[in-house]
C-alpha positions, 0 to 999 in steps of 0.5 A: 259187430253193431249195436242192432246186431247186439239188441237182436242176439240179446232178444233172442238169447232172453226167448231161448232162456225163457223157452228152456223152462216152458218148453213142453207147451210152447208153440211149435215152428209150424202152422196147422194145416188149413182147411182143403182149398177145394174140397172134392166130393163126397166119393163113393169109395170112403177109404180115399183120402186126399194129400198133396205133397210136393214129391211123392214115391210108390212102392208096389211091393209093399203098397206103400206112398211116401210123400215129401214136402209138406205134406197134406192130407185130408179125411172126413173133416181131419187135417195132417201137415208134416215133413214127410209122410209113409202111408201102407195102403194094406195095413192102413198106418201112416207115420208122419216126420217132421213138423207134424200137425193134425187137426180134427173136426173140432178145431183142436190141433196135436203137434208132435215129431213123429206121429203114427195114425191109422188111415182115418187120420183120427187114431194113433200115437204121438211123441213129444205131443202139443194139443191146443184145444180150439177153446184156447187151452193146451196140453202136453205131453212126452207120449200121447195115444188117440182112440176115437174121441179120447186122447191118453196123455202120459207124463202130462200138463195142462194149461189156459194161460198164455205162453208168449209174452209181449214181446214173442218169447216163450214164458212160463204160463202163470198156472199150469197142471201136471199130471202122470196121466191126462185122458181128454175126452174130445166129444165131452170136452172134459179132462181127466187127471191122475196124480194131478198137481197145481204149479202156480209161478212156475212153483209146485204147490197142492196136489188135486185128487179126482181132478177134471175140468171142461175145455169147451165154454159149455160147463160141466159138474165138478168143484169150482175154485174155493175162497178163503177168509178169516174174519174175527167173529167165524174165525177162518173160512173155507168155502169150497163150490160144487157145480152142477151143470142141469141142462144146457139153460140151467145149473146149481151150485152147491157151497158149503161153508166151513168155519174155525169158530163156528157151526158150518153154513151151505149156500145154494144157488139155481140158475135159468134161462128161458126162452123169454128171460132168466132168474136165479134163487140163491140162499145160505143157512146156518145155525149159530148164536146171536145177539139182538141188534136193538140196543134194549135192556135184554140185547145182551142175551144171546140164542142159538137159532136157525138163520139165513137169507134168500135171495130171487131175481128174474126178468121175463119179456113176453113180447117188444112191449110187455115185460115182469121182473121181480126181486125177493130179499129177505133174512131172518134177523137183522145181523146176519148178512153183515156177521157173515160178511154177504152184504151190508144193505140196511134195508132189503127190498122185495118188488114184483112189476109188470111194465108195458113201454112203447114210444109214447105210452108207459105202464107199470103195476107194481108192489113192494116190501121192505125189510129194514136191518137199522138198529132201532127201526121198528119192521111194523114201520116199514110200508108195503105197497101193494098196488102202485100203478102209473100209467103216462101218456104223452101225444102232440097238441095239434092246435098250438103244436106242443107236447101234452103228457097225461098220468095217471096213479095209484098207490096203496101202503100198508104197515103192520104197525103204522099209518095206512094210506091210499092215494089215487091222481090224474094229471095234465102236462102241456110243455110248448118251446119256441126259438125267438129270432134273438136266439132264446129258448122259450119253454110254456108249461101249464100243469093241472092234477086232481088228488084223492087221498085216505088214510087212517091209523096217523097217529102211529106216525113218529113225524107229525110233520108227516101224517096229514088228517085220517079219513077222506082229503082231496085236492086240487093242484094247478101251475103256470110257468114260463122259462127262458133261456138264452145261450150266448157262444163265443171262440176262446183262442184258436181251439176253445169255446164257451157258453154262458146261459143266463136263465129265468123261470116264473112259476105260479101256483095257487094255494094248495092244501099240502099239511091235510095230505099224508106225506110218503114219498116228499121227505128228503127234500134238499134244495140243489142244483138239480131241482132249482129249476123243477116245476116243482122241487119236492120229490115224489108227489105228496107234496106241491110246493105252491105260491109264485117265484122267480128263478134265475141263474146261469150256466157256464160252459168252456170247451178247449183241447183236454179241458172242459168246464160245466158250471151253474149257479142260481137261487130263486125268489118267492113272491107270495106272502103265504107262510113256507112249507119247507122245514126250516135248513133245506135252503127254501124256508125264506122268502130268498132262498140259499144259492145253490151250484155244481162245477165239473172240471175234466183234464183229458181222461185224468182228472174228473172233479165235481163240486155241488154247493149250497151257501146259506143266503144270509152270511154265505155260510156253506150249507152243503158242501160235496166233492166227488174226484177221480184223480189218474188213469184206469191202472193207477187212480185216486177216488175222493168222495166228501159230504158235508151237511149244515142244515141247522135242521129241526132233530125231529125230521129224522129224513134230513139230518146233518152228517159229514163223510169222507170217502176215499179209495184208489189203486196203484199199478205196481207192475203190469200185472200187479197192483195195490188197492184200498178204500175207507169210509169216516164218520166225520159227524160229530153231536153239534151235527146231529144229536142222535149220532154216537160218532165222535167227530173222526170215527172210522167206519171200515177201510180195505186195504190189499194187493192183486194180481190179474194176467189173461188167465189168473186173477189173485189177491189178498184183502184187508179189510177192518170194521169199526162199529158192532151190530149185534153179533156182528162185531167189529174187527179185522176180516182177511180174504184171500181170492184165486180165480183161473180164468179159462178153467170152464166150470 
């Protein structure tokens, strides 16, 4: 016996072994009957059944038709295939034997060894029944009956999992539900169980009384898969969602959360899909004892309060150009979201916006408000913008052939216990791009803007540098720029290319009244590769860089089979003697700026590395060092993120404090369906970098470690997370989460 035959016999033996443990739900050898190739017109006599067979015998005495050999019968969308069919025309009984398959108009296929039907091919009794649903699930039973739209199955099993492996061999489904009796309603597309029990990986686990589930994609009322979690503060948590299908486009989910250490919570989510958009409203509420997050003398005093969180969002497309969107996020206190593991955001933002977008114009009318969850961050200092209006229009220059963009913007910011600011401006920008005969790309830019500001309560702004003068202020801004790039492209080896692009930019701006103007949106300034050649290197609109400067740098790109490198480096020099507007430490204070750059390396789909840096112009000390790397495949990978800001900056400017942080994450595929994953965040900041930091130079923030199983019909995961920071009653400690999700089980 040769090796190939031995391998074939081993494969058959392994398939037979697997099939022995999952025979009831396995595929049958026969294919389902296809639709009629040439259906005849609807007959006048509805009792007529179309059929075909290899041989046909008619018994006159009993008015019985016996068809043999690949029998096909069709009636009113119901189709039957069998090796032999006996049809008693007097009683209307049809008995099919041998690899029987019956398909209903919905696409469900019922297989059996012996099937007794009426001549409608719809109602009847089946032995050794297998029903393969059009939605992908399957039902099996020792015996089943069908009457109208109802299947009734005895000693049945249901699964939505595949029952064959990647080699086509039968396998045990990841999960199945067995029951003493199962009722399947094809019209309602729902399965009802009596005496049900869940089997996971072949093990009999939980009894499931009063269980039912939908088989189609329309969903229906019922209990969803529960979540189980354990945390140090709340104890063991059991969340059991109940789903209500209110309409084809509306649903409601109510989720009670039961805790072993605190009072229960109730969560609700309402979702709706309309003709031009969608929206959702969700919230959770409970009563519990809490500690204030603020570090004040009374912070140790706890109180029992009603606590909760509301989250709503929606978007509506009124026509191809206009849309309206909005969101609402608000919580009763600062520690609720962390305490109940809902979110780790330190600010909640609520917005409403109307937008109009076409090919050459943009309009938006926006309002937003912010709720802070940060420790000792006064809520009264948080801005409320109502309204913010922005309109932009671009068109071709009819004289020189350039591109013109007009912009009009207004913003009103109010605070309950802080500075109020209103702003309006109109701007004009003209760009002209030309290519020289030597291949240089030259861009000319002219920019002009007029601003009007009004502010009051300026003394309430905690940072003097941002206040500006109270009352009315105005200013004019103008800038001229020319930007020259010269791409030089050549071959590397036989299959590679490289591109070296020197770049020089000259920008001239007259002196601008900056410090008299309040600064609301231009605070987090940092010289980096993304803004090195920007016309204004301040973010936002409230500050604009003036003077004359020249910026120079080089871009480099190398492309080889499977490998690419993209890098740039540059610096600027200010020609003006006017004192710098930038705070010390951001790389732009002196005439000569710091050196900034970025390098990106990719190797096939296995390595992706991006490094951003800023070097001190005087001693080449690293003032910014940022690394983001992904190493591995989609199944097994490592994520690395590192950031160090060593700007040695004035500690009074809160937006620009130094920090150092390490982020690690990864996943390891330890089997076809099993994987292990983990992540960690470590605060490496110390008092030398930020005098206000409470970290000691190596302070873990939180980490996560877990194991997961994921196949075609099941997600299973166990996660351990540890937090290392206390915020009020959101205490440090361990949290364990067990997640179990049955795919294709419906809602």
